[in-house]
C-alpha positions in Angstrom: 111.7 91.6 72.0 113.9 94.3 73.7 115.6 96.5 71.3 117.9 97.9 73.7 119.3 95.2 75.9 121.7 97.3 77.8 118.7 99.0 79.2 117.0 95.6 79.7 116.0 94.8 83.7 114.8 91.6 85.6 111.1 91.3 86.8 112.7 91.8 89.9 113.5 95.7 89.2 110.0 95.9 87.1 108.0 95.2 89.8 109.5 97.5 91.7 109.3 100.2 89.9 105.6 99.1 89.7 105.3 99.4 93.4 107.0 102.7 93.4 105.3 104.3 90.7 102.8 106.8 91.4 100.7 106.1 88.9 101.0 103.9 85.5 98.6 103.6 82.4 95.9 100.5 82.0 95.6 99.5 78.3 92.6 97.9 77.7 91.0 96.8 74.3 87.4 98.7 73.1 84.5 96.0 71.6 85.4 97.5 68.5 89.8 96.0 68.7 91.2 99.7 68.9 92.8 100.2 72.2 91.7 102.4 75.8 94.2 103.9 77.9 93.9 105.2 81.0 95.7 106.3 84.5 95.6 104.2 87.4 97.0 104.0 90.6 98.2 100.5 91.0 100.1 98.8 94.0 102.2 95.1 94.1 100.5 92.8 95.6 100.7 89.1 96.7 102.0 88.6 93.2 99.0 90.7 91.2 98.6 94.4 90.2 96.0 96.0 91.6 93.8 98.9 91.0 90.6 101.0 92.5 88.2 102.9 90.2 84.5 103.5 90.4 82.0 100.6 89.8 81.3 101.9 86.4 82.9 103.0 83.2 84.9 102.3 79.7 87.6 100.5 81.5 85.3 97.9 83.3 83.1 97.8 80.1 86.3 97.0 78.1 87.5 94.3 80.8 83.9 92.2 81.0 84.5 92.1 77.3 88.1 91.0 77.0 90.5 90.7 80.3 93.4 90.9 78.4 95.7 94.4 79.5 98.8 95.8 79.4 100.3 98.0 82.6 102.9 100.4 82.2 104.4 102.6 84.6 107.7 105.3 84.8 109.0 105.7 88.2 112.0 107.6 88.5 112.5 110.1 85.2 114.9 113.0 85.0 115.0 115.2 81.6 118.8 115.4 80.7 118.8 118.4 77.8 122.5 118.8 77.1 122.7 115.2 76.6 119.4 115.0 74.5 118.0 112.0 77.1 116.0 111.2 79.9 117.0 109.2 82.4 113.9 106.8 83.6 113.3 103.7 85.2 110.1 101.9 83.6 107.5 98.7 83.3 105.5 96.9 81.5 103.1 94.4 82.2 100.6 91.9 80.7 98.2 89.8 82.0 94.4 89.0 83.0 92.2 91.7 84.6 89.3 90.5 86.7 87.3 92.4 89.3 87.9 91.7 93.1 84.6 90.3 94.3 85.9 88.9 97.2 84.9 91.2 100.6 88.4 90.3 102.4 90.3 90.6 99.0 89.2 93.9 98.1 89.8 95.2 101.8 92.9 94.1 101.9 93.8 95.5 98.1 92.4 98.4 99.4 94.5 98.8 102.6 97.7 98.2 100.4 96.5 100.9 97.9 95.6 103.9 101.0 99.3 103.2 102.4 100.6 103.7 99.6 98.7 106.8 98.3 96.9 108.3 101.6 99.7 106.9 104.5 98.8 110.3 106.5 95.3 109.5 106.5 95.6 105.8 107.0 94.3 106.1 110.6 91.3 106.9 109.1 91.0 104.0 106.9 88.4 101.9 108.5 85.9 104.4 108.7 86.1 105.4 105.0 86.3 101.6 104.3 82.6 101.9 105.7 81.9 104.8 103.8 83.3 103.7 100.6 83.8 100.5 100.2 80.6 99.8 98.6 80.9 102.2 95.5 84.6 101.7 95.2 85.6 98.3 92.7 89.2 96.6 93.0 90.4 95.2 90.0 93.3 92.6 89.9 95.7 92.4 87.0 97.3 88.4 87.1 100.7 89.3 85.5 101.7 87.0 82.7 104.7 88.9 81.7 106.5 91.9 82.9 109.9 93.2 82.0 111.8 96.9 83.4 113.7 99.1 81.7 116.0 101.6 82.7 118.4 104.7 81.9 120.7 106.3 84.0 123.5 108.3 83.1 126.1 107.4 86.2 
């Protein structure tokens, strides 16, 4: 339950922040139950959040043992020191994460990621996929719950 109801935003707002943010923090659970957080570059596609990563590493090990994740991010932010506050837009999403194994879904997600983060080089996408797709992992978060929050001084 959100404490500051005056800053609470709906799911549509939260999804827009997810889609627009430059990066978000993915929280997974270590085998000993402790949290593990790492930045990822997410996109929102077909009702799910996607991100890419290496084909091995701690986050994938954690997801392999426990698919529960939390993704949080900030879109717009602006320090307002004279008012001792920050203007911001943020989201928090929880859900289950899985490694994308379907080739078509993987390429579709990588294209969406590339359109967001490498638009100026999108004409090279097909060549890059031939070179990198086999050593790139794509993960999908099936969002179960998402909320947004904002503080805009106007």
